[in-house]
C-alpha angles and dihedrals in degrees: 000000000000091000090050093050093047092047092048092047091049091047091051096040094050091045091231087151085073093059112109096020089183090062117117092235092056091051089049090054090050090048091052092046093048093047093048094047092045092051093048092045091051091050092052093046090052094046093042098061111121094359094167092060098042128118111248093252092054090045088052089056088054089050091053090048089051090050092051092048091048093051091047091046093051091046095051099031095102090065092064138050107296099221093057095044093047093052092047093048092046093054091043089050092052090051091047092049091052092049089047094055091049089050090049090053092052092046093048091052093050094047093047091049091051091050092051092048092053097046113012119195139145095258092055090048089055091049091050090050092051093046091047091058094042092048092046091054093047093044092055091049096046095042088055089051093044095073091045092050091047092051091048090051098041095047095061125088113242110257093229093060095069108059 
């Protein structure tokens, strides 16, 4: 097991998997990477239409699609030119972060409401009031940034399309 792990790590670290780029197996890896990235990109583009007007649950689905595309992009990035993949992943990350904060706001509000319903008291009402104002301020800020982040992401050509 240790030998296997060390051999695999050395193989990956030394980029020996890139040797013989004209090899059928290498092309197969690129085909799998391209198909996976294209599928994830298409899912995000479909779920990301009209983000600023979406219900929080639909926006959460777009967030999950962004997360899946980001993980796949980071996993396969070394197969493609690094400058293009870094730029793409950075813009995708900014979009995902914005969607994450908006999801956190929605989740916080729901959890706080559930807490108040199960054990109402004046202190919790005050906390809910404070969080409501804080969340409203953050929501306005991040919803304004959401469209900008989406446009920055959507306007770039996927890095795997230009081999």
